[in-house]
DOTOR-277733 format. One record per residue (C-alpha): residue in one letter; chain; x, y, z. Coordinates in steps of 0.001 Angstrom, whole numbers, plus 524288, in hexadecimal, padded with zeros to 5 digits. Last residue first. Layout:
BEGIN
{"A","A",{X,Y,Z}},
...
//
This chain:
BEGIN
{"L","A",{D0B11,36C10,F80AC}},
{"Y","A",{D00B8,36F47,F8AAC}},
{"A","A",{CF794,36486,F8679}},
{"S","A",{D0220,35AC0,F87E5}},
{"Q","A",{D053D,35FFA,F9543}},
{"N","A",{CF771,35E8A,F99C1}},
{"T","A",{CF6B6,350C9,F94C2}},
{"A","A",{D02A3,34D97,F9C5F}},
{"S","A",{CFC36,3506D,FA97B}},
{"S","A",{D0017,35BA2,FB1BE}},
{"Q","A",{D0CE1,35BCD,FB8C5}},
{"G","A",{D0F4C,35E71,FC6E3}},
{"D","A",{D0CAB,3509D,FCBAF}},
{"S","A",{D1397,349E7,FC0E4}},
{"P","A",{D0D90,34630,FB426}},
{"K","A",{D105C,33917,FAEF4}},
{"D","A",{D19C0,3387B,FA43B}},
{"D","A",{D1804,33014,F9837}},
{"A","A",{D0C8A,337A1,F92AD}},
{"V","A",{D1354,34455,F950D}},
{"A","A",{D1F13,34003,F8D7F}},
{"S","A",{D166A,33B74,F8256}},
{"K","A",{D0F41,34806,F81FD}},
{"A","A",{D1BC7,34FE8,F828C}},
{"V","A",{D21B8,34813,F7795}},
{"D","A",{D1575,34A19,F6F7A}},
{"V","A",{D156F,35888,F727C}},
{"T","A",{D23CE,3597C,F6ED8}},
{"N","A",{D2150,351BB,F62A2}},
{"K","A",{D1623,35AB9,F5F04}},
{"V","A",{D1E62,366BF,F61D1}},
{"T","A",{D2988,36151,F59D3}},
{"D","A",{D2059,35D75,F4EDF}},
{"K","A",{D1A52,36AF9,F4EBB}},
{"I","A",{D27AF,37120,F4F44}},
{"G","A",{D2C2E,36897,F4409}},
{"D","A",{D1FE5,36B80,F3C50}},
{"A","A",{D21EF,379DA,F3EEC}},
{"A","A",{D302D,37890,F3B16}},
{"G","A",{D2C58,37157,F2ECE}},
{"K","A",{D2218,37B9B,F2BD3}},
{"V","A",{D2C07,38657,F2E65}},
{"I","A",{D360C,37F3A,F2608}},
{"H","A",{D2C1A,37CED,F1B43}},
{"A","A",{D27ED,38B2A,F1BDA}},
{"T","A",{D361E,38F4E,F1BCA}},
{"N","A",{D38BA,3869A,F1009}},
{"I","A",{D2CE8,38C4A,F0903}},
{"A","A",{D30FA,39A30,F0C93}},
{"T","A",{D3F0E,3976A,F08A7}},
{"D","A",{D3ABF,3917F,EFBB8}},
{"N","A",{D3200,39D2D,EF91F}},
{"V","A",{D3CC1,3A6A1,EFCFA}},
{"N","A",{D4651,39F2D,EF44C}},
{"V","A",{D3CB9,39F2A,EE8EA}},
{"A","A",{D3A39,3ADA5,EEB02}},
{"T","A",{D48D0,3B030,EEBE2}},
{"G","A",{D4B2E,3A89A,EDF70}},
{"K","A",{D4071,3B05B,ED89E}},
{"V","A",{D4601,3BD0F,EDE09}},
{"T","A",{D539D,3B910,ED971}},
{"D","A",{D4EAE,3B4E2,ECC08}},
{"V","A",{D46D7,3C181,ECAEE}},
{"T","A",{D52C6,3C97C,ECECA}},
{"N","A",{D5B86,3C21D,EC54E}},
{"K","A",{D51BC,3C433,EBA5C}},
{"V","A",{D5011,3D281,EBDE8}},
{"V","A",{D5ED7,3D461,EBDFB}},
{"D","A",{D606C,3CD2E,EB0FE}},
{"N","A",{D554A,3D4F9,EAAC6}},
{"V","A",{D5B03,3E1B7,EAFC5}},
{"G","A",{D6830,3DE24,EA9E5}},
{"I","A",{D61FD,3DA05,E9CFA}},
{"A","A",{D5A4D,3E6B9,E9CB1}},
{"S","A",{D669F,3EE7C,E9FA7}},
{"D","A",{D6E19,3E77D,E94E5}},
{"R","A",{D62F7,3EA0F,E8B44}},
{"V","A",{D6205,3F85E,E8F62}},
{"A","A",{D70CB,3FA0C,E8E0E}},
{"T","A",{D70E9,3F336,E80CA}},
{"G","A",{D6593,3FB88,E7BFE}},
{"V","A",{D6C49,407D9,E80F1}},
{"D","A",{D78E5,4040E,E7A16}},
{"K","A",{D7199,40095,E6D89}},
{"V","A",{D69F1,40D4B,E6E42}},
{"T","A",{D768F,414CD,E704F}},
{"D","A",{D7D2F,40DEE,E64E2}},
{"N","A",{D7189,410C7,E5BFF}},
{"V","A",{D70F5,41EDC,E60A1}},
{"G","A",{D7F7B,42068,E5DFB}},
{"D","A",{D7E40,41A04,E5090}},
{"A","A",{D72BD,422E8,E4D53}},
{"V","A",{D7A69,42ED3,E51E5}},
{"N","A",{D862B,42ACC,E49B2}},
{"V","A",{D7D99,42851,E3DB7}},
{"I","A",{D76EB,43585,E3F97}},
{"T","A",{D842A,43C20,E40A6}},
{"D","A",{D88F7,43557,E3457}},
{"G","A",{D7CC5,439E2,E2D10}},
{"V","A",{D7E72,447D2,E31FF}},
{"T","A",{D8CC0,4479B,E2DB5}},
{"K","A",{D8917,4420C,E205D}},
{"V","A",{D7E69,44C47,E1EAB}},
{"T","A",{D881A,456EB,E225D}},
{"Q","A",{D9263,45175,E191B}},
{"N","A",{D888C,450F7,E0DE6}},
{"V","A",{D83EA,45EBE,E10FF}},
{"N","A",{D920E,46356,E112C}},
{"N","A",{D94DA,45C3B,E0465}},
{"V","A",{D88C4,46282,DFE54}},
{"A","A",{D8D31,46FD9,E032E}},
{"G","A",{D9AE1,46DA4,DFDE7}},
{"K","A",{D9583,46972,DF0A7}},
{"V","A",{D8C80,4753F,DF062}},
{"S","A",{D97F6,47E1D,DF3A0}},
{"N","A",{DA098,47749,DE99C}},
{"G","A",{D960A,47909,DDF51}},
{"F","A",{D94C6,48765,DE2EF}},
{"G","A",{DA383,48909,DE1DE}},
{"K","A",{DA39A,481FD,DD4B6}},
{"V","A",{D985E,48A70,DCFEA}},
{"T","A",{D9F98,496B3,DD43C}},
{"Q","A",{DAC83,491FF,DCE7D}},
{"N","A",{DA5C0,48EC7,DC190}},
{"L","A",{D9F0D,49C12,DC1AE}},
{"R","A",{DAC37,4A278,DC400}},
{"E","A",{DB236,49A80,DB911}},
{"G","A",{DA6D5,49D66,DB03C}},
{"M","A",{DA7EE,4ABD5,DB389}},
{"G","A",{DB627,4ABA0,DAFDD}},
{"K","A",{DB2EE,4A48C,DA319}},
{"I","A",{DA70B,4AD43,DA0B9}},
{"A","A",{DAF57,4B953,DA263}},
{"L","A",{DB9BE,4B3F7,D9952}},
{"A","A",{DAF69,4B046,D8F4E}},
{"G","A",{DA906,4BD98,D90B7}},
{"A","A",{DB62A,4C47A,D8F2B}},
{"I","A",{DB914,4BC38,D8316}},
{"A","A",{DAB8B,4BEEC,D7D6F}},
{"G","A",{DACDA,4CD5F,D8060}},
{"L","A",{DBA5B,4CDBB,D7A21}},
{"T","A",{DB4F0,4C711,D6E00}},
{"A","A",{DA8EE,4CFDB,D6D86}},
{"G","A",{DB15D,4DBDE,D6F50}},
{"V","A",{DBADA,4D7A3,D6495}},
{"L","A",{DAF85,4D4A5,D5B63}},
{"T","A",{DA8AA,4E18D,D5E67}},
{"G","A",{DB545,4E91A,D5CE6}},
{"I","A",{DB796,4E29C,D4FB2}},
{"A","A",{DA9CB,4E638,D4B40}},
{"V","A",{DAAEC,4F430,D5050}},
{"K","A",{DB824,4F5F7,D49B6}},
{"M","A",{DB2AB,4F0AD,D3D0F}},
{"L","A",{DA753,4FA0E,D3DEA}},
{"E","A",{DB0EC,50556,D3FA0}},
{"N","A",{DB8D1,500ED,D3405}},
{"N","A",{DACA8,500F4,D2B4B}},
{"N","A",{DA8A2,50E9A,D2FBE}},
{"E","A",{DB5C2,513F7,D2B4F}},
{"T","A",{DB4D8,50CA9,D1ECF}},
{"T","A",{DA8A1,51498,D1B47}},
{"V","A",{D9A9F,510A8,D19EC}},
{"T","A",{D908B,51AE9,D1590}},
{"Y","A",{D82C6,5188B,D1A2A}},
{"A","A",{D7FFA,5248A,D2281}},
{"E","A",{D872E,52E03,D19C7}},
{"S","A",{D7EA6,52AF7,D0E2A}},
{"Q","A",{D7208,52CA9,D1578}},
{"E","A",{D74A8,539F4,D1B04}},
{"V","A",{D78F7,53FF1,D0E83}},
{"S","A",{D6D2A,53BC0,D067F}},
{"Y","A",{D633F,53F0A,D10A4}},
{"D","A",{D658E,54D93,D116F}},
{"L","A",{D5D91,5529E,D1C9E}},
{"S","A",{D5813,5607D,D1DBC}},
{"D","A",{D4AC4,55E3D,D1790}},
{"N","A",{D466B,552DB,D1FB1}},
{"S","A",{D4016,55B39,D29C9}},
{"K","A",{D3F2D,5558C,D3690}},
{"E","A",{D32B9,551E8,D3DC1}},
{"L","A",{D3448,54F6E,D4C0E}},
{"L","A",{D330D,55D88,D501C}},
{"K","A",{D26C0,55FC1,D4805}},
{"Q","A",{D2063,5538F,D4D68}},
{"N","A",{D216C,55863,D5B2A}},
{"G","A",{D1A7D,56527,D58A1}},
{"D","A",{D0D9C,55F30,D53EE}},
{"M","A",{D08CF,55C45,D46BE}},
//
């Protein structure tokens, strides 16, 4: 054996087992009262702990309820704000669309009125030019007829004058200083 085993081994010669065992298992009234006190203390402590826990849970429940309610109100407020924002954006879009629609109608009406005005002016101008062309044509034709008539009149006047001159020459005899009538006819 080594040195460690000698220290751990005790000799059983010095112990008296009979005395030690009887004192260890003896129950007295004094020990019984102490156990009762421990049991009552445990019950009172458990009851007070349960009451304190219930009170703590109740207060905590109220605080938790307030926290959840506050969170719910925050979410509700945020949802209402989003709803209001969406409604405002929608109303704005409707107003812009109405404005664009009104503007397009006004522009369309202005363009239509302008086109009608231009059409009327062009129509009147074409009618005036057409009338002027007809009048110029009529005037040119009338002038041509007048010129032709005047030319015919001049021709007739000249012819009549020549005829009158021929007949006057044929009736008159030439004087000493005059040439014969045939010469005069040729001259005219």
